[in-house]
Each structure stands twice: as structure tokens, then as C-alpha cells.
C-alpha positions as CSV (number, residue, x, y, z in Angstrom):
1,M,-9.3,5.2,25.9
2,I,-9.9,5.2,22.1
3,D,-8.8,2.6,19.6
4,V,-8.4,4.0,16.1
5,V,-8.4,1.5,13.3
6,A,-7.0,3.2,10.2
7,V,-7.0,1.1,7.1
8,L,-7.3,1.3,3.3
9,R,-10.5,-0.6,2.7
10,P,-13.6,-1.5,4.7
11,E,-13.0,-5.2,4.8
12,D,-9.6,-4.7,6.3
13,V,-11.1,-3.7,9.6
14,V,-12.9,-7.1,9.9
15,V,-10.2,-9.3,8.4
16,D,-7.3,-8.0,10.4
17,F,-8.7,-6.0,13.3
18,L,-12.0,-7.6,14.5
19,S,-10.6,-8.1,18.0
20,V,-10.2,-4.4,18.3
21,L,-13.9,-3.9,17.6
22,D,-14.9,-6.4,20.3
23,P,-17.3,-4.5,22.6
24,A,-15.9,-6.6,25.5
25,R,-12.8,-4.4,25.4
26,G,-15.0,-1.5,26.7
27,R,-13.4,1.1,24.5
28,E,-14.6,3.7,22.1
29,V,-13.5,2.8,18.6
30,H,-12.9,5.1,15.6
31,L,-12.7,3.7,12.1
32,L,-10.8,5.5,9.4
33,V,-11.3,3.9,5.9
34,A,-8.9,5.7,3.6
35,D,-10.2,4.8,0.2
36,R,-13.8,5.8,1.1
37,G,-12.6,9.0,2.8
38,T,-14.6,8.0,5.9
39,Y,-14.1,8.6,9.6
40,L,-16.6,6.9,12.0
41,K,-16.9,7.0,15.8
42,L,-18.4,4.0,17.6
43,P,-19.2,4.7,21.2
44,V,-18.5,2.2,24.0
45,G,-22.1,0.9,24.2
46,V,-22.4,-0.1,20.5
47,P,-22.6,-3.9,20.1
48,L,-20.5,-5.8,17.6
49,A,-23.4,-6.0,15.0
50,G,-23.8,-2.2,15.2
51,R,-20.0,-1.8,14.7
52,L,-20.0,-4.0,11.6
53,A,-23.1,-2.5,10.0
54,P,-21.4,0.7,8.7
55,L,-18.5,-1.3,7.4
56,A,-21.0,-3.5,5.4
57,E,-22.6,-0.3,4.0
58,L,-19.2,1.0,3.0
59,L,-18.2,-2.2,1.3
60,A,-21.4,-2.1,-0.7
61,T,-20.5,1.3,-2.1
62,S,-17.8,2.2,-4.6
63,A,-14.7,4.3,-3.9
64,D,-15.4,6.2,-7.1
65,G,-16.1,9.8,-6.3
66,A,-14.8,9.5,-2.7
67,K,-12.2,11.9,-1.5
68,P,-9.7,9.4,0.0
69,F,-7.5,10.1,3.0
70,S,-3.8,10.6,2.4
71,P,-1.6,9.4,5.3
72,G,-1.0,13.0,6.3
73,A,-4.7,13.9,6.2
74,A,-5.4,10.7,8.2
75,A,-2.9,11.6,10.9
76,D,-4.5,15.1,11.1
77,A,-8.0,13.6,11.4
78,I,-6.9,11.2,14.1
79,A,-5.3,14.0,16.1
80,L,-8.4,16.2,15.7
81,E,-11.0,13.5,16.5
82,T,-9.2,11.9,19.5
83,G,-8.2,15.3,21.0
84,D,-6.6,14.9,24.5
85,V,-8.0,11.4,25.1
86,E,-5.4,8.6,25.3
87,A,-5.6,6.6,22.1
88,T,-3.9,3.7,20.2
89,V,-3.8,3.6,16.4
90,W,-4.0,0.2,14.7
91,T,-3.0,-0.1,11.1
92,H,-1.3,-2.2,8.4
93,N,2.0,-3.9,8.5
94,P,4.8,-2.1,6.5
95,A,5.8,-5.6,5.3
96,D,2.3,-6.5,4.1
97,S,2.7,-8.3,0.8
98,R,0.0,-6.0,-0.7
99,E,2.2,-2.9,-1.4
100,R,-0.5,-0.2,-1.0
101,R,-1.3,-1.5,2.5
102,G,2.4,-1.8,3.3
103,R,3.1,1.7,2.2
104,W,0.0,3.0,4.2
105,G,1.3,1.3,7.4
106,L,4.8,2.8,6.8
107,E,3.7,6.3,6.1
108,L,0.8,6.7,8.5
109,A,2.8,5.4,11.5
110,G,5.5,8.0,10.8
111,L,2.9,10.8,10.8
112,V,0.7,9.9,13.8
113,R,1.2,12.3,16.7
114,R,1.3,11.2,20.4
115,A,-0.6,8.0,20.0
116,P,1.3,4.6,19.9
117,V,0.8,2.6,16.7
118,L,0.4,-1.1,16.4
119,H,0.5,-3.0,13.1
120,A,-1.4,-6.1,12.3
121,V,0.7,-8.9,10.8
122,G,-1.8,-9.1,8.0
123,D,-0.8,-10.7,4.8
124,A,2.9,-11.2,5.4
125,Q,3.4,-14.9,5.2
126,W,7.1,-14.8,4.1
127,F,8.1,-14.2,7.7
128,Q,7.4,-15.6,11.1
129,W,6.6,-12.7,13.4
130,V,7.7,-11.8,16.9
131,T,4.6,-9.9,18.0
132,D,3.7,-7.8,21.1
133,T,0.0,-8.7,21.3
134,D,-1.9,-11.8,20.0
135,E,-5.6,-12.0,20.1
136,R,-7.2,-15.5,19.7
137,L,-10.7,-14.9,18.5
138,S,-13.6,-16.4,20.4
139,P,-15.9,-18.8,18.5
140,A,-18.5,-15.9,18.4
141,L,-16.0,-13.5,16.9
142,I,-14.8,-16.1,14.3
143,D,-18.5,-16.6,13.4
144,A,-19.0,-12.9,13.0
145,K,-15.9,-12.6,10.8
146,L,-16.9,-15.4,8.5
147,D,-20.5,-14.2,8.3
148,F,-19.3,-10.7,7.3
149,V,-17.0,-11.9,4.5
150,N,-19.5,-14.5,3.3
151,T,-22.3,-12.0,3.3
152,H,-20.7,-8.8,2.3
153,G,-17.4,-9.9,0.6
154,T,-18.8,-12.2,-2.0
155,D,-17.1,-10.3,-4.9
156,L,-13.8,-10.4,-3.0
157,L,-14.1,-14.1,-2.4
158,G,-14.4,-14.7,-6.1
159,L,-11.3,-12.7,-7.1
160,D,-8.3,-14.3,-8.7
161,E,-5.7,-15.3,-6.1
162,E,-3.2,-12.8,-7.6
163,D,-5.5,-9.9,-6.9
164,E,-4.3,-8.1,-3.7
165,N,-7.9,-7.7,-2.5
166,A,-8.8,-11.3,-2.9
167,L,-10.1,-12.8,0.4
168,L,-8.2,-16.1,0.7
169,T,-8.0,-18.5,3.6
170,G,-4.6,-17.3,4.8
171,K,-5.8,-13.7,5.0
172,V,-8.8,-14.3,7.2
173,H,-7.2,-14.9,10.6
174,S,-8.5,-16.7,13.6
175,V,-5.6,-15.2,15.7
176,E,-4.9,-11.5,15.1
177,R,-1.4,-10.6,15.8
178,F,0.0,-7.1,16.4
179,F,3.4,-5.4,17.0
180,G,4.9,-2.0,17.5
181,S,7.8,-0.6,15.5
182,T,10.5,2.1,15.4
183,P,10.9,4.3,12.3
184,D,13.9,2.3,11.2
185,E,12.1,-1.0,11.7
186,R,9.2,0.2,9.6
187,A,11.4,1.3,6.8
188,R,13.4,-1.9,6.8
189,L,10.2,-4.1,6.8
190,F,8.8,-2.2,3.8
191,A,12.1,-2.4,2.0
192,L,12.4,-6.1,2.6
193,M,9.0,-6.7,1.0
194,G,10.1,-4.6,-1.9
195,S,13.4,-6.4,-2.3
196,M,12.6,-7.4,-5.9
197,G,11.9,-3.8,-6.9
198,E,12.7,-0.1,-6.4
199,N,11.4,0.0,-2.8
200,A,14.4,-2.0,-1.5
201,A,16.6,1.1,-1.9
202,L,14.6,3.1,0.6
203,V,17.0,2.1,3.3
204,T,20.7,1.4,3.3
205,D,21.8,-2.2,3.4
206,P,18.2,-3.6,3.1
207,W,19.4,-7.2,3.1
208,E,21.6,-6.6,6.2
209,F,24.8,-7.7,4.4
210,A,26.8,-5.9,7.0
211,T,25.3,-7.6,10.1
212,S,23.7,-10.9,9.0
213,P,25.9,-14.0,9.9
214,Y,24.3,-15.8,7.0
215,E,25.0,-13.0,4.5
216,L,28.6,-12.5,5.8
217,E,29.3,-16.2,5.3
218,R,27.8,-16.1,1.9
219,L,29.8,-13.1,0.7
220,D,33.1,-14.4,2.1
221,A,32.5,-17.9,0.5
222,T,31.7,-16.2,-2.8
223,V,34.9,-14.3,-2.8
224,A,36.9,-17.4,-1.8
225,W,35.3,-19.3,-4.7
226,V,36.1,-16.7,-7.2
227,R,39.7,-16.4,-5.9
228,S,40.2,-20.2,-6.2
229,R,39.2,-20.1,-9.9
230,L,40.4,-16.7,-11.2
231,D,43.7,-14.9,-10.6
232,P,43.2,-11.2,-10.0
233,A,46.1,-10.6,-12.5
234,A,43.9,-12.1,-15.3
235,G,42.1,-8.8,-15.8
236,R,39.1,-6.8,-14.7
237,V,36.0,-8.6,-13.5
238,I,32.5,-7.3,-14.2
239,E,30.1,-7.5,-11.3
240,V,26.6,-7.3,-12.5
241,G,24.0,-5.9,-10.1
242,A,26.5,-4.9,-7.4
243,C,23.9,-3.2,-5.2
244,E,25.7,-1.1,-2.6
245,G,29.1,-2.9,-3.0
246,A,29.2,-5.5,-0.2
247,L,30.8,-8.0,-2.6
248,T,32.6,-5.3,-4.6
249,S,34.6,-4.2,-1.6
250,R,35.6,-7.8,-0.8
251,L,36.8,-8.3,-4.4
252,V,38.9,-5.2,-4.2
253,A,40.4,-6.3,-1.0
254,E,41.5,-9.5,-2.7
255,G,43.3,-7.6,-5.4
256,Y,40.7,-7.6,-8.1
257,S,40.1,-4.7,-10.5
258,V,36.3,-4.4,-10.7
259,D,33.8,-2.9,-13.1
260,A,30.6,-2.8,-10.9
261,T,27.2,-2.1,-12.4
262,E,24.0,-1.1,-10.7
263,P,20.9,0.4,-12.5
264,N,19.1,1.4,-9.3
265,Q,20.0,5.1,-8.8
266,A,20.0,5.0,-5.0
267,F,22.2,1.8,-4.9
268,Y,24.4,3.3,-7.6
269,E,25.2,6.3,-5.6
270,R,26.1,4.2,-2.5
271,L,28.1,1.9,-4.7
272,R,30.2,4.9,-5.8
273,E,31.5,5.1,-2.2
274,V,33.5,1.9,-2.5
275,R,37.2,2.7,-2.6
276,G,39.9,1.0,-4.6
277,D,40.3,0.0,-8.2
278,V,36.6,0.2,-9.0
279,R,34.8,1.7,-11.9
280,V,31.0,2.1,-11.4
281,H,28.4,2.0,-14.1
282,P,24.6,2.5,-14.1
283,H,24.1,-0.4,-16.5
284,S,21.5,-3.1,-16.3
285,Y,21.9,-6.7,-17.3
286,E,20.3,-5.9,-20.7
287,D,22.5,-2.9,-21.2
288,L,25.6,-5.0,-20.8
289,T,24.6,-7.3,-23.6
290,T,23.9,-4.5,-26.1
291,T,25.2,-0.9,-26.0
292,R,27.2,-1.0,-22.7
293,R,29.3,-4.0,-23.1
294,L,32.3,-4.2,-20.8
295,T,35.3,-6.5,-21.5
296,G,36.7,-8.5,-18.6
297,S,38.3,-11.7,-17.5
298,A,34.9,-12.9,-16.1
299,Y,31.4,-11.7,-15.4
300,L,29.9,-12.2,-11.9
301,L,26.2,-12.7,-11.7
302,I,25.8,-13.2,-8.0
303,E,22.3,-13.6,-6.5
304,M,20.7,-11.5,-9.3
305,L,19.2,-13.8,-11.9
306,Y,15.8,-13.8,-10.1
307,Y,14.2,-11.2,-12.3
308,E,13.2,-13.2,-15.4
309,Q,16.3,-12.2,-17.4
310,D,16.7,-13.6,-20.8
311,L,19.5,-16.2,-20.4
312,A,20.1,-16.3,-24.1
313,L,21.7,-12.8,-23.7
314,L,24.6,-14.5,-21.8
315,D,26.1,-15.3,-25.2
316,R,26.6,-11.6,-25.8
317,F,28.8,-11.0,-22.7
318,P,32.4,-10.4,-24.0
319,T,34.0,-13.0,-21.7
320,D,34.6,-16.7,-21.6
321,H,33.8,-17.1,-17.9
322,L,30.6,-16.6,-15.9
323,F,30.4,-17.0,-12.2
324,V,26.7,-17.4,-11.3
325,A,25.3,-17.9,-7.7
326,M,21.7,-18.4,-6.7
327,E,19.6,-20.4,-4.2
328,P,19.9,-24.1,-5.2
329,V,16.3,-24.6,-6.3
330,E,16.3,-21.6,-8.5
331,L,19.7,-22.5,-10.0
332,A,18.5,-26.0,-10.8
333,A,15.6,-24.6,-12.7
334,R,17.8,-22.6,-15.1
335,T,18.8,-23.9,-18.5
336,W,22.0,-22.4,-19.8
337,P,22.5,-21.5,-23.5
338,S,24.2,-24.2,-25.5
339,G,27.3,-22.1,-26.0
340,W,28.2,-22.5,-22.3
341,S,29.3,-25.6,-20.3
342,V,29.3,-26.0,-16.6
343,E,32.9,-26.3,-15.4
344,Q,32.1,-26.3,-11.6
345,Q,29.4,-26.3,-9.0
346,V,30.0,-25.4,-5.4
347,E,27.9,-25.0,-2.3
348,L,28.6,-21.5,-0.9
349,V,26.3,-21.5,2.2
350,A,23.6,-23.8,3.5
351,P,20.0,-22.8,4.2
352,R,19.2,-21.6,7.7
353,F,16.7,-19.7,9.7
354,E,17.7,-16.2,10.7
355,P,16.2,-13.1,12.4
356,V,15.7,-10.0,10.4
357,V,15.0,-6.3,11.3
358,G,16.4,-6.6,14.8
359,G,14.6,-9.7,15.6
360,R,11.1,-8.4,14.7
361,A,10.7,-11.4,12.4
362,Y,12.6,-14.4,11.1
363,L,12.7,-16.4,7.9
364,R,14.5,-19.2,6.1
365,K,17.4,-18.0,4.1
366,R,17.5,-20.5,1.2
367,G,21.2,-21.2,0.7
368,S,23.4,-20.3,-2.2
369,R,25.1,-22.5,-4.8
370,G,27.7,-21.3,-7.3
371,V,28.1,-22.5,-10.9
372,L,31.1,-21.5,-13.1
373,L,30.2,-21.5,-16.8
374,R,32.8,-21.6,-19.5
375,R,32.2,-20.7,-23.1
376,R,32.4,-23.7,-25.4
């Protein structure tokens, strides 16, 4: 049996996979360090100190001039070096908050042949994880891990906390946790961690609007709120950042005529599939305040003012009514332009814990509050 630890950087092996290196497991271990272009074989009889020594040497060298492994080249190397011997591949979590590691875990797992793949939870603290294997490190292994990072990771310990390679307390685990995944789970985990950017569109319905009880309740409550304050006969509504149309389709079903906007190209194409009195536009929030202004009875900014938009631009929307919904803490932190008054606030859905990605993890959904703004 061979354990193959395939990671981006040398320290990743020690920080997230030290239990796999434990000689007490009685297994041959292969180490693939992508950014150093290195593939090492550690026979069964090599003690832990001997297994850590080459990692220390790699960490002391620069990646400059190395020919790094791509996920495809890594998968080929693993197949070649393990041959017909049964093997398990250990790699990064697709939902790792460090995007390069998350993408590596996503892509490598989809290319590995024959061998099962297990992901370390790693730096993915937004979620609580339902794992398949948990390894509580012995005092000796914890000492070895801390000695390694203190001796060989001094530069990483001193990095700013925002640096993805910084070694912080929460990233140096005393319990190493691992899970397997299906292709769909991997893609959804990666998309969830990219939910504030382009990566979210890699899968359909990344926020599980079609299946999440929380999201279904939130969407239905949002439509009911709009319906209670705005007659569909008043004119078209402008839905900003409509994503794939989960809210759009509900508005149409309630009799509204909708101009739905979505700048993400993948979401835009899916949004175009919504049937009914819908006009779809590839406009951003900023577009709608300058060259792509759309006239309507109200603008809907539902769960989308999380991207540091300039709220002063709200004055440029050609409407007298703005329906805004956000998690309560974020909403309370917003200061509306002086040209708008708050006509109503309403609780749409309360916070709750909910499983995601088929129960692989769970997290706290933070609730949603609506505020209706009227132009003064």
C-alpha cells in the first residue's frame, strides 16, 4: 500500500498531512510537491525525521527555476510511480480558502486514475465538516509538527495574516481531518468558496436555491414582501444581480414584468432560460447607474450589496423605490445616501444552521432582512 501526498508547497505536507507520514502506519509514502516539481519516494523503514528532512530542504529552496507539476502531469506521475500497487492519494480540499490549493484539490482529484482520493479539511474554517477519517496527533507528532514549522517555517510564521501562505494557529492542526468526494461535490465545494467571484459559476445553482429549505423560505418571503408593497401593474421591476433567476421566476409567477441583470456570463446564459415577461441584460450595478440605466417602478437589490459597491450611486437609479435585502449585520452597517429614507424594515428569514453539498459540511446561514427605501 502506498500513500501519495500531493500538495502545492513543502510545508503543506507537514501542516495538513503529518499523520500520513507517520512511520507507525507501516506504509510507503510518496510526496509530490507541485511548485518545486518534486516527486519523492519514502520507503516503509524511513523514520519520521528522515521523512521530514527532504521537506525541510525543499522549503529552504526557492521555487524559482523549478518546473512545477500541473494537475495533469501530477496525475500521470502518480500513475507511473505507483504502478499496479494499491494506493491512496491525499491532497487539498476544493473548499480550502486559499484558492490555489482549492483549485489544485479540485483538478487533481478529477484526474487521478484508479486510486481513491482523500482531501484534508485544511484551511476551510467557514464550514463544519462531516469527515471520513480523523487523525488525532500523538504528543510526539505534535512536537514534530511544531518543531518543523518553528525551525524551517520562520519566514511563513512572520507573514501578514492576509497572505495565503502565512502559518497561523488555525492552520496548524492537532487533529487532521480527511474526506472523500464525488466530482459534483468537489465542484460545488470549490464554487461555494468562490461565491464572491467568478468561480461560483462553475456549477449550476451553487447556493442550492432549488433545494435548500433556508433559501426557499428566503426567496418566497422576499417575493411576498415585494408583493405586499408593490402592485405588479405599477410597471417593470429591475432585479439587479439576478444570478440564475431563482427570484426572477418567482416574480414572473406573481405577475411582475422584470428586467433582470447579471454581469457574470455563465449566470447570464442560465438566466436567459427563465420564461415569461422577462428581459435579460448583462449589466453590472455600476452599468445601471451610468450608460445602461433601466426605468422601472422599483429596483430590487436582493442579497447582492456585499461587493463594496458605491452606495452613492443609488441616487442615479431612475426609480423612487429600492428593495434591498441583506444579512442583518451587514445591512445595519450600511449608510444610505441622504436622498433616500427608510420606509420599512422586515425580517425575511431567521438565521439557522444548514447542511450544504449533500451534507458534506454545514454552516450558519446568517438570516436576511429587507429594507424598502423611498426617494425623498
